[in-house]
TORDONU-831668 format. One line per 10 residues: number of its first residue (from 1); their letters; for each residue x, y, z of C-alpha. Coordinates in steps of 0.02 Angstrom, whole numbers. Each point is the difference from the previous one (the first is absolute). Layout:
NUM) a) X,Y,Z | ... $
//
This chain:
1) xxxxxxxxxx) -843,-1937,1405 | -97,-24,-161 | -148,103,-58 | -165,-75,50 | -95,-80,-146 | -157,89,57 | 83,169,-12 | 75,-29,-171 | 174,55,-53 | 102,126,98 $
11) xxxxxxxxxx) -32,173,-76 | 132,126,50 | -54,175,-54 | 148,118,1 | 56,174,-40 | 125,-4,-143 | 173,46,65 | -56,6,181 | 134,-63,122 | -132,-36,133 $
21) xxxxxxxxxx) -97,-103,-126 | 160,-89,-50 | 40,-49,179 | -179,-54,29 | 1,-107,-160 | 158,-88,57 | -75,-33,172 | -164,-62,-75 | 89,-118,-121 | 107,-67,142 $
31) xxxxxxxxxx) -156,-30,102 | -108,-76,-138 | 135,-95,-98 | -100,-7,-164 | 43,-126,-135 | 3,133,-137 | 8,190,-11 | -94,101,-132 | 52,181,-27 | -76,147,-91 $
41) xxxxxxxxxx) 105,20,-157 | 6,-49,-184 | 6,-189,-30 | 130,27,-138 | 122,32,142 | -15,-176,72 | 149,-61,-100 | 105,141,73 | -41,-33,182 | 148,-119,30 $
51) xxxxxxxxxx) 117,148,-36 | -64,85,158 | 97,-127,103 | 165,27,-90 | 145,87,84 | 9,139,-129 | -180,57,31 | -13,150,114 | -163,99,13 | -71,122,-42 $
61) xxxxxxxxxx) -34,-84,-166 | -148,-8,-117 | -79,-123,-118 | 0,80,-172 | -123,-61,-131 | -4,75,-174 | -86,-40,-163 | 117,-104,-109 | -37,104,-155 | -3,168,91 $
71) xxxxxxxxxx) 121,9,148 | -61,176,38 | -166,-74,57 | 58,-61,169 | -50,-15,182 | 98,-20,162 | -41,-95,160 | 125,72,127 | 51,-95,157 | 106,65,144 $
81) xxxxxxxxxx) 79,-100,139 | -142,59,112 | -138,-43,-124 | -119,-134,67 | 2,-86,-170 | 190,-14,3 | -2,-68,177 | -129,-130,-53 | 104,-52,-152 | 156,-23,105 $
91) xxxxxxxxxx) -93,-93,139 | -71,-122,-127 | 172,-29,-77 | 84,-23,168 | -132,-129,49 | -4,-83,-172 | -183,42,-24 | -72,34,-174 | -24,186,-33 | -97,72,-147 $
101) xxxxxxxxxx) -69,164,-66 | -188,10,-22 | -42,174,-65 | -69,36,-174 | 135,-48,-128 | 104,141,-70 | -49,-65,-173 | -174,70,32 | 53,154,99 | 120,61,-134 $
111) xxxxxxxxxx) -123,-38,-138 | -122,122,80 | 140,131,23 | -1,-16,189 | 143,94,79 | 42,-107,149 | -72,-107,137 | -121,81,123 | -94,149,-63 | 28,-20,-186 $
121) xxxxxxxxxx) -126,-19,-138 | -143,90,87 | -147,75,-86 | 35,183,-45 | -128,71,122 | 35,-122,142 | 71,65,164 | 114,-121,91 | -50,-25,181 | 143,9,126 $
131) xxxxxxxxxx) -51,-129,132 | 134,56,123 | -57,181,-10 | -181,-51,35 | 49,-110,148 | 115,135,69 | -136,132,-13 | -123,-118,84 | 123,-23,143 | 19,189,20 $
141) xxxxxxxxxx) 168,18,-88 | 36,133,-129 | 154,-92,-66 | -15,-178,-69 | 187,-29,22 | -8,44,186 | -152,-112,24 | 88,-145,-86 | 154,22,108 | -104,-2,159 $
151) xxxxxxxxxx) -110,-150,-38 | 125,-108,-97 | 181,58,12 | -4,39,187 | -135,-116,69 | 20,-186,-20 | 128,19,-139 | 101,-138,79 | -148,-105,50 | -13,-187,-35 $
161) xxxxxxxxxx) -127,-138,-9 | -184,33,26 | 26,186,35 | 72,24,-176 | -133,-107,-83 | -133,96,94 | 72,164,-62 | -14,-60,-180 | -179,-55,32 | -42,172,70 $
171) xxxxxxxxxx) 79,90,-147 | -96,-111,-122 | -163,39,88 | 38,187,-8 | 30,-12,-187 | -162,-98,-20 | -94,141,87 | 81,128,-113 | -45,-96,-157 | -179,-16,58 $
181) xxxxxxxxxx) -8,188,30 | 95,58,-154 | -16,-143,-124 | 156,-53,-97 | 68,178,-8 | -49,28,-182 | 130,-116,-76 | -65,-142,-107 | 178,-62,-21 | 3,-46,185 $
191) xxxxxxxxxx) -149,-115,-30 | 89,-82,-146 | 160,-23,100 | -94,-74,146 | -93,-121,-114 | 168,-63,-65 | 69,-15,178 | -150,-105,50 | 32,-115,-147 | 181,-25,56 $
201) xxxxxxxxxx) -60,-32,177 | -119,-136,-63 | 147,-82,-88 | 102,8,161 | -144,-76,98 | -3,-149,-117 | 185,-25,30 | 22,45,184 | -175,4,74 | -20,154,109 $
211) xxxxxxxxxx) 176,-12,69 | 68,147,-98 | 23,186,34 | -39,151,-109 | 98,162,19 | -87,145,-87 | -52,180,22 | -122,12,145 | -131,78,-115 | -18,-164,-95 $
221) xxxxxxxxxx) -27,-114,151 | -192,16,8 | -14,-37,-186 | 112,-154,13 | -102,-63,147 | -166,29,-88 | -98,-148,-72 | 14,40,-185 | -50,-131,-129 | 120,-70,-128 $
231) xxxxxxxxxx) -117,53,-139 | -6,180,62 | 190,11,8 | 19,-74,-174 | -123,128,-67 | 105,142,71 | 158,-73,-78 | -67,-47,-170 | 55,100,-150 | 147,87,84 $
241) xxxxxxxxxx) 132,60,-126 | 169,-82,11 | 178,33,-57 | 159,-100,11 | 108,63,145 | 176,-22,64 | 47,16,184 | 157,24,103 | 63,70,164 | 73,175,-2 $
251) xxxxxxxxxx) 81,106,137 | -114,124,85 | 32,145,120 | -75,63,161 | -27,167,-85 | -109,-82,-133 | -101,-85,138 | -48,172,62 | -163,79,-56 | 100,152,-56 $
261) xxxxxxxxxx) 78,-113,-131 | -167,-32,-82 | -27,-182,55 | -185,-24,34 | 16,-121,147 | 146,95,73 | 37,62,175 | 65,165,64 | 150,-60,99 | 82,-159,-66 $
271) xxxxxxxxxx) 165,33,88 | -88,19,167 | -102,-157,-30 | 156,-98,-46 | 76,55,165 | -154,-52,100 | 5,-171,-82 | 184,-33,33 | 18,80,172 | -27,-144,121 $
281) xxxxxxxxxx) -14,114,151 | 6,185,47 | -43,60,-176 | -12,184,49 | 170,2,85 | 81,-89,-148 | -85,116,-124 | 58,158,88 | 176,-71,6 | -7,-17,-190 $
291) xxxxxxxxxx) -59,180,-12 | 144,59,106 | 124,-94,-109 | -70,80,-157 | 10,175,75 | 179,-30,55 | 44,-48,-178 | -66,171,-50 | 118,82,129 | -137,44,124 $
301) xxxxxxxxxx) 42,-9,184 | -109,-140,68 | 49,-98,155 | -69,-150,94 | -82,124,119 | -103,65,-147 | -58,-177,-37 | -52,-30,181 | -94,164,9 | -87,-32,-167 $
311) xxxxxxxxxx) -57,-173,60 | -73,77,157 | -90,136,-97 | -72,-125,-126 | -64,-112,141 | -76,150,90 | -89,57,-158 | -69,-175,-28 | -63,-10,180 | -85,171,-13 $
321) xxxxxxxxxx) -88,-57,-159 | -55,-167,72 | 108,-103,-117 | 76,-166,56 | 170,42,-74 | 78,149,-91 | -38,-4,-184 | 86,84,-145 | -88,165,38 | 64,6,179 $
331) xxxxxxxxxx) 178,-52,-46 | 14,131,-136 | -68,136,115 | 129,-51,130 | 138,2,-130 | -49,174,-59 | -2,70,177 | 153,-86,73 | 119,-39,-144 | -46,129,-133 $
341) xxxxxxxxxx) -23,155,110 | -176,20,-67 | 57,8,-182 | -91,-91,-140 | 155,-3,-111 | 94,-145,85 | -168,-81,33 | -34,-5,-187 | 165,-94,-22 | -54,-127,131 $
351) xxxxxxxxxx) -168,-25,-83 | 83,-26,-168 | 143,-115,54 | -79,-99,143 | -189,18,-3 | -7,-39,-187 | 176,-58,-41 | 95,-54,-155 | 18,-187,31 | 18,-92,-166 $
361) xxxxxxxxxx) -38,-185,-7 | 94,-135,-96 | -54,-150,-103 | 104,-157,-34 | 88,-27,-164 | -117,-143,-40 | -150,115,-21 | -60,1,-181 | 47,157,-97 | 2,59,-180 $
371) xxxxxxxxxx) 170,-18,-88 | 24,188,3 | -10,-2,190 | 133,-135,8 | 118,103,-108 | -32,155,106 | 32,-97,160 | 164,-66,-71 | 57,176,-46 | -51,69,170 $
381) xxxxxxxxxx) 110,-129,85 | 145,25,-119 | -3,189,20 | -43,-9,186 | -156,105,-24 | -115,-57,139 | -185,38,-11 | -49,102,152 | -166,75,55 | 72,165,63 $
391) xxxxxxxxxx) 72,139,-107 | 186,-17,-34 | 112,113,-101 | 126,-82,-116 | 149,102,-62 | 78,-66,-160 | 164,41,-85 | -19,-48,-182 | 188,-15,-20 | -14,-162,100 $
401) xxxxxxxxxx) -61,-156,-90 | -110,-61,144 | -83,169,22 | -30,12,-187 | -83,-172,3 | -113,57,143 | -48,156,-97 | -40,-99,-157 | -110,-121,98 | -98,139,84 $
411) xxxxxxxxxx) -25,95,-164 | -58,-159,-88 | -125,-35,138 | -68,178,-14 | -24,-23,-186 | -100,-158,39 | -110,95,123 | 82,-80,153 | 35,153,106 | 115,-73,131 $
421) xxxxxxxxxx) 118,148,-15 | -30,186,-33 | 143,114,-60 | 29,148,116 | 121,147,3 | 173,-53,58 | 70,79,157 | 175,-68,-28 | 44,105,-154 | -55,60,-171 $
431) xxxxxxxxxx) 106,-109,-115 | -90,-92,-138 | 73,-163,65 | -101,15,161 | -173,-68,26 | -111,-6,154 | -151,-112,22 | -133,-14,134 | -47,-183,19 | -158,-67,78 $
441) xxxxxxxxxx) -76,-171,-29 | -190,-6,-1 | -97,-165,-6 | -94,58,-156 | 163,-11,-97 | -26,-188,-4 | -153,31,-109 | 99,120,-111 | 133,-135,-23 | -132,-128,-48 $
451) xxxxxxxxxx) -73,125,-124 | 170,37,-75 | 32,-186,-22 | -92,6,-166 | 149,95,-75 | 134,-129,39 | 80,-117,124 | 145,113,48 | 3,183,52 | 110,47,-148 $
461) xxxxxxxxxx) -104,-94,-128 | -165,62,70 | 58,182,6 | 65,-11,-179 | -164,-72,-65 | -102,127,98 | 104,146,-69 | -22,-60,-180 | -187,-20,24 | -15,173,81 $
471) xxxxxxxxxx) 97,78,-144 | -119,-75,-128 | -153,56,97 | 58,177,41 | -99,136,-87 | 95,157,53 | 180,50,-21 | 22,35,185 | -46,-178,44 | 134,-71,-114 $
481) xxxxxxxxxx) 135,120,59 | -37,-45,181 | 8,-184,-50 | 168,26,-85 | 66,77,160 | -65,-147,100 | 82,-123,-119 | 170,80,20 | -17,11,189 | -51,-183,4 $
491) xxxxxxxxxx) 135,-57,-121 | -125,-71,-125 | 110,4,-153 | -104,-129,-92 | -157,107,17 | 82,161,-60 | -15,-32,-188 | -188,-21,10 | -16,151,114 | 109,108,-113 $
501) xxxxxxxxxx) -100,-49,-154 | -158,52,88 | 85,160,59 | 57,47,-175 | -174,-36,-71 | -89,106,132 | 126,143,-15 | -18,5,-190 | -188,15,10 | -14,120,148 $
511) xxxxxxxxxx) -12,184,-49 | -38,72,172 | 157,92,55 | -54,-8,182 | -5,-190,-5 | 167,-4,-90 | 76,116,129 | -71,-105,141 | 76,-159,-73 | 177,64,-30 $
521) xxxxxxxxxx) 59,14,183 | -42,-182,32 | 103,-53,-150 | 147,106,56 | -8,-76,174 | -6,-172,-79 | 162,36,-93 | 82,50,162 | -59,-158,87 | 63,-101,-148 $
531) xxxxxxxxxx) 172,75,25 | 0,-35,187 | -59,-181,-21 | 106,-39,-153 | -152,-21,-113 | 15,32,-186 | -122,143,-33 | 65,56,-170 | -167,-25,-86 | -87,95,138 $
541) xxxxxxxxxx) 120,145,-22 | -46,12,-185 | -185,7,42 | 30,133,133 | 104,108,-118 | -136,-8,-132 | -130,48,129 | 106,148,56 | 16,63,-179 | -189,-6,-24 $
551) xxxxxxxxxx) -25,97,161 | 124,134,-55 | -98,24,-161 | -175,-3,72 | 18,87,168 | 6,185,-54 | -163,-12,-97 | -82,-98,142 | 42,140,121 | -88,134,-101 $
561) xxxxxxxxxx) -167,-83,-26 | -101,105,122 | 37,-105,154 | -101,32,157 | 87,17,169 | -13,-185,46 | 62,-61,-169 | 144,125,4 | 51,-58,174 | -5,-182,-57 $
571) xxxxxxxxxx) 105,38,-153 | 123,96,107 | 25,-160,100 | 31,-96,-161 | 131,129,-51 | 91,-35,163 | -9,-187,-29 | 64,12,-180 | 141,115,55 | 60,-127,127 $
581) xxxxxxxxxx) -18,-143,-123 | 101,89,-135 | 135,30,128 | 14,-189,16 | -12,-32,-187 | 123,135,-52 | 150,-106,50 | -33,-102,-157 | -51,147,-109 | 72,170,46 $
591) xxxxxxxxxx) -94,80,-143 | -163,-46,84 | 38,117,144 | 29,144,-122 | -163,-35,-91 | -95,-3,164 | 79,164,55 | -58,79,-163 | -178,-59,40 | 11,77,174 $
601) xxxxxxxxxx) 62,163,-75 | -151,6,-115 | -118,-34,147 | 83,132,110 | -9,138,-132 | -172,-32,-78 | -133,111,79 | -141,-116,-54 | 66,-136,114 | -82,-2,174 $
611) xxxxxxxxxx) 102,91,131 | 29,-152,109 | 85,-91,-146 | 100,154,-57 | 64,26,175 | 47,-182,20 | 91,-5,-167 | 100,155,49 | 48,-77,165 | 58,-164,-78 $
621) xxxxxxxxxx) 107,95,-125 | 73,106,139 | 44,-152,105 | 86,-82,-150 | 105,155,-30 | -83,30,-170 | -88,162,48 | 106,148,56 | -53,93,156 | -35,157,-102 $
631) xxxxxxxxxx) -115,-94,-117 | -88,-80,148 | -32,172,73 | -66,60,-168 | -123,-145,-15 | -59,27,178 | -21,185,-34 | -107,-37,-152 | -106,-126,96 | -28,122,143 $
641) xxxxxxxxxx) -30,153,-107 | -167,94,11 | -44,-73,-171 | -12,-175,75 | -153,-54,97 | 32,-23,187 | -55,-182,-8 | 122,-39,-142 | 140,91,93 | -36,-97,159 $
651) xxxxxxxxxx) 5,-160,-102 | 171,51,-70 | 65,25,177 | -68,-170,53 | 82,-85,-149 | 165,89,29 | 14,-3,189 | -127,-127,59 | 7,-182,51 | 157,-86,64 $
661) xxxxxxxxxx) 114,80,-129 | 95,111,121 | -87,158,-61 | 5,77,172 | 187,-21,15 | 23,76,-172 | -98,155,52 | 102,16,159 | 161,1,-103 | -61,104,-147 $
671) xxxxxxxxxx) -59,169,65 | -43,56,-174 | -132,-135,-28 | -71,26,174 | -13,185,-36 | -97,-32,-160 | -126,-110,92 | -14,124,143 | -31,146,-117 | -132,-96,-96 $
681) xxxxxxxxxx) -86,-60,157 | -24,173,78 | -71,63,-164 | -135,-133,-23 | -175,79,10 | -100,-47,156 | -133,-102,-91 | 129,-95,-103 | 107,-28,156 | -145,-92,83 $
691) xxxxxxxxxx) -8,-118,-150 | 187,-38,-7 | 29,-12,188 | -39,-189,15 | 124,-39,-139 | 135,109,78 | -28,-75,172 | 18,-174,-74 | 161,51,-85 | 87,86,145 $
701) xxxxxxxxxx) -79,-107,136 | 95,-153,-63 | 169,78,41 | 104,-57,148 | -24,104,159 | 178,66,-10 | -24,56,-180 | -161,89,43 | 84,91,144 | 143,54,-113 $
711) xxxxxxxxxx) -120,63,-133 | -99,95,130 | 158,84,64 | 52,49,-176 | -171,75,-36 | 6,94,166 | 167,76,-50 | -79,60,-161 | 87,-94,-141 | -140,39,-125 $
721) xxxxxxxxxx) -22,149,-112 | 83,63,-156 | 175,-9,72 | -16,-185,35 | -68,-30,-173 | 144,90,-80 | 145,-67,102 | 45,-147,109 | 140,91,91 | -100,23,160 $
731) xxxxxxxxxx) 8,-181,52 | -48,-38,181 | 139,-26,125 | 74,-174,-11 | -39,-28,-185 | 112,37,-148 | -76,102,-142 | 59,-128,-129 | 54,-182,-4 | 181,-34,47 $
741) xxxxxxxxxx) 51,-146,-116 | 155,-47,102 | -95,-13,163 | -139,-98,-85 | 123,-124,-78 | 77,-34,171 | -156,-92,61 | -35,-102,-157 | 99,-151,61 | -89,-2,168 $
751) xxxxxxx) -171,14,-81 | 40,-148,-114 | 50,-104,150 | -162,43,90 | -108,-42,-150 | 91,-164,-30 | -15,-53,183 $
//
C-alpha cells in the first residue's frame, strides 16, 4: 500500500540501534512500498551507499567524515545489522528504490566542531532530554531499557501492516507531547538539523510526491511533520560555516556501540540486541545455549539441564514481574543462579563477551581510503596480521624474518600515533630477540591513519618523515633519546641521521646531569636493539659514550649540592639507570666501566653525599666485585655510627638493601652486614626511630616473604652485636661463611642458558 496523500510521507521514528525498531521499519516499508527512502545521516555519504550492497560489507560499520585539511576533526555515524537505518538502506537497495541521507551535511557539522550525530554541538548549559527515560517514568518504569523491551522488543516486534504503522504513529504522537512539554531539549543544533531535513523532504516531494518514507530518530518526527515555512528554514541555515570533507566506510565494533565506549547514541547491550534481531524464534532458549557454550569453553561444568532450568527460571521471573517475555535482566539473573552458582565473576565474562561483544565489521576493498591505509592493508595481508576487536597477544621471535617485519610495522605505527599494538612483558623468555605485543583494533584508528596520511603514502615513508619532524621540534634531550630508540625499533635508518644530529645538539647544550642520566639508558637500549635487528648504530654509540663521559665528570658534584630527600631518591634512580647503561656500553669501551666504578667509589666514600646515594653506590660496587666485603662492612659501620643522623643512616640502608636489588638475600647470606644493621637499629633513639620507621618499612617490606622469614629467624637467633660485626664465622645453618668459587662456576653455564632462552 502507498502512503495516503492526505497524510503526507511515511515518517518512521526509530530508536537508533534498536532491533525492534529495525524489524518494525522493515515491516512498515514492506507494507507501504514507498518510491524513495530518506534516512537520517550526512548527505556526503550518498555516494557511498552502493557499497552497502556489496558482498564484502558486513556490519557493524560506520560512515566516517573528516575535514580534508584536518583529518583529526572527524565524526562517525555507526550502523549495526540491527540498526533501523541499515535495514532501511538494504530494503531500498533490494527493491531498487532510491535511498538518500537527509541530515545536516558533515561539512557544516565539522566546521562547528560537532563531535558526532545525535547529541553533538549543544549549547554549553543545555541538558539533553532523554525521551525514552521520560516515557518509561511516565509508564511507571524505573529502567528505560526494560520499558523499551516490553513495549517494542517483546510486544508487536514482529507485527506487520497497519499494526506497525499505527505503532509508529503512536510513538510520533508521544514525542510530540514531549516536545510540547519540554521544548526542543535545549539544543539549537536540533532545530538546524530539522530545518535541513525539511528542505530535503521538500526536494523529495517534488520528485516523488508523498510516496516516500523517512527513517529518523523518533525525537525529530514532530518537527518534520510541522508546517514550517521555507523562509524560516532558510533563515536557520543561513551563514553556517563550512569545510571541505572526505567520507568513507570504516569497520565498527559492538563494543564501540555501547554507551560505555563513549558513543552518545549508544546502547548498553549490543550483543544482546544483535541476538534478538537474528533469532527468528525462541530467543531466550537460543541465548542461554550461547551462554552455556561460552562457559564450557572456560572449563565450567554446564549441561543441557542447566539451560533448561535457566529458561524456566527466566520465564518465571518475567511472569512474576508482569513482563510479556524474559528480558536481559531476567536471563542474566537466571544465568547467575543456575549456571554461575551465584558468582558474579563468570557473569562478568558473559556480560563482556555476549551482552556487549567484540564483533568487528568489515568494509569492501572498493571503499575510498587514504593511500597510507592501502599500504597498511597490503602489509596486514602479507604478514597475516588480521585486525581484530578483542585483545590478542602476539609473540615474536626477531630471529625470524616474518616476525621482524611484524615488529617493524607495529613500531612504525606506534611512532605515527596509530596504537594498534602495545608492547608487553614476554612470558616466553627474556632474550632480547623476543617481543610480545597486545593487539586490539579500535574504530578510532581509522581517524589516526587519516591524520598520519599527511606524512606519506606508505607506512615506512610516513614514519620516517614523522621521526625527522619530531626530532627537529623536540626541545628536551629525553624526547630525542626516546625518538632515537623508536627509530631503531622501527628500522628507520633514513631518519637516524636527523635524529642523531638533534641528539648531539641537545646533549652538547644540556648541563643538567639528571637529564643526561635519564637519557643514557634509552641510548644504551637502542644500541642493543640495533644489534638484535642488524641496524648500524655506530653513530649512536659515539653519542652515548660521550654522554656517559659527561655524566662521570658531573655526577659527584651534583650529588653534593644539598639535595632534599625527593631529589636524592630521584638521583639514586638515575644512578641505577646509568649503571645498567654502562654495563651495555662497556663491551665497546672497557675503560668506561673502570671510570664509572671510580665515580661510584667517590660517591660511596664521600660523607656529604646523601645516604641513599652512598648506600646505592656501595651496593653496586659490591655486586660488581669491586668492593671487598671488609670495605663494605667499614662503609656500613661509618654510615650507621652514632655520628650519622638516623634519617641519613636509614637512607643508606634503603640505598644499599632496598628495591629489587636482592638486598634481602644479601643480608641473609652475610651475617656481618645483618649484624651491623641490627645493632644500629636497636640503638636508634625513640623519637628518631619514629621518623625513620616509614623508610625502613618501605625498604624491608619489599622483600619476598621467604626472605623476610629467614631474616626474622636470624634476628631471633641473635646474629647482631659486636661479635657479628667483627667476624662472619657464625653463619646460619645452610649457608657458607664465604663464597665457594668452584661451586659458583658450576652453575654459570645453566644460568646463561636460562637467560638466553
